[in-house]
C-alpha positions in Angstrom: -6.9 3.7 20.8 -3.5 2.9 22.4 -3.5 1.3 25.8 -1.5 3.2 28.4 0.9 0.3 29.2 4.6 0.5 29.2 7.6 -1.8 29.6 9.4 -1.4 32.9 12.3 -3.2 34.3 12.9 -3.7 38.0 16.1 -4.4 39.8 16.6 -7.4 42.1 19.1 -8.2 44.8 19.8 -11.4 46.5 19.5 -11.0 50.3 20.9 -13.9 52.3 18.1 -13.8 54.8 15.2 -13.5 52.3 16.4 -14.7 48.8 15.7 -12.6 45.7 14.0 -9.3 46.4 12.7 -6.9 43.7 13.5 -3.2 44.1 11.7 -0.4 42.2 14.2 2.3 41.2 11.4 4.9 40.8 11.7 5.4 44.5 9.3 7.3 46.8 7.5 10.4 46.0 4.0 11.8 46.7 1.5 9.0 46.2 4.3 6.3 45.6 5.7 4.1 48.4 8.5 2.0 46.8 10.4 1.4 50.0 13.2 -1.1 50.7 11.5 -3.1 53.4 12.4 -6.8 53.1 10.7 -9.2 53.0 7.8 -6.9 52.1 7.9 -5.8 48.5 6.8 -2.3 47.8 6.8 -1.6 44.1 5.9 1.9 42.8 2.7 0.7 41.1 0.5 -2.3 41.6 -1.2 -4.2 38.8 -4.6 -2.6 38.6 -6.1 -3.1 35.1 -6.9 -6.1 32.9 -4.1 -6.6 30.4 -1.3 -5.5 32.8 1.3 -8.1 33.6 4.0 -8.8 36.1 6.4 -11.5 35.0 7.4 -14.2 37.4 11.1 -14.9 38.0 14.3 -12.9 37.7 16.2 -12.3 34.5 19.9 -11.3 34.2 19.3 -10.1 30.6 16.3 -8.4 29.0 13.9 -10.7 27.3 14.7 -11.0 23.5 11.2 -10.0 22.6 11.6 -6.7 24.5 14.9 -6.0 23.0 13.5 -6.7 19.5 10.6 -4.3 20.0 12.7 -1.5 21.4 15.4 -1.9 18.8 13.0 -2.0 15.8 10.4 0.6 16.6 10.9 4.3 15.8 8.6 5.9 18.4 6.3 5.4 21.4 3.2 4.7 19.3 5.0 2.0 17.3 6.2 0.4 20.6 2.8 0.5 22.1 1.3 -1.2 19.1 3.9 -4.0 19.2 4.3 -4.8 22.9 5.3 -8.4 23.3 2.8 -10.8 24.9 3.6 -11.6 28.5 3.2 -15.4 28.3 3.2 -17.0 31.7 2.7 -13.7 33.4 0.6 -13.6 36.5 
């Protein structure tokens, strides 16, 4: 069985008063509160299940492991079977 995980990138902006602040471009909709409310972070979805990961830090480029999987796989199933491990994720 394939886990229902996905790779998702967030945007981040540097706010002089607060530092780096992550923004979720999925925005608000019914059941989702992804508001711009510094310094409070409101991402569209929280980590809820064992195995989900949220990487620490901010990256100006996609991680090479992510690019490799997305570039080499032919469909969703193949990507899901080859998701890179989130070492150091919280």
